[in-house]
Steps between C-alpha positions, in 0.01 A plus 500: 500500500821648360829420672648837600849344510476387138646817347871548420520834682337356811734199493810720478376722782417197711855369456647830622263573787496175697701498824827302497398256773531177305868418567438561872205259498715233334767543768241463776333202331826305456498380861141373477507321166493123559740404221861555398561804286511570217183320398458385142173680414319796655180664379403861567120531481381844395857598414418850378819654363708207625662669799437208736580251225842664476544454877396134467793446263729519805345179641378318186688368201195572283248772585164533327251785522135513399266797479165559330631823342680465167660843546646395837622166361680686221645749748619220731659313210703810415596580861591151623730306269525129565146462636200372305178699492159419361143606540306312762277530804529378858192279469639302205879483521650421158746242633493120518397326822778459759743711295583786741721494808376843604182689415507863606256788494615850589212739544287336233248277675256779577403464132448122519237251608698360794329159513580435136854640534592282799369188322714594198806564716465154655468349151808685371731435798730203521487292817702695756453826310409831660251781457628852571235772521538857618360846451615844599397859514701817502520705817281812517 
């Protein structure tokens, strides 16, 4: 099945139409994260246009984003300087074991096999790391 997000026009529209909630989520999450900030490495799973990855840069020295859409990865790379983006899926995170202090997913897990994702998140997280997952919807 074709990935509807894998078109440059769709990626650009996605970047402009998403609500600006990500910095607010980071501010709320700060008090719950079990480690000193900033962390060394944070991974944004299903990063889309990189909007949450950009917010992660406020609490991580190095932010990474993965997405299965090449068009979105290219868009994110252009929109979020200083972060690293690559193609990847939630069920097979392209990072070494125990390499992430924080694994985050903002509105992307409804596209994933959750059992496989959670096993991958555990594999990718360092001891004492954290998993930050949230979703949102716009008001009617």
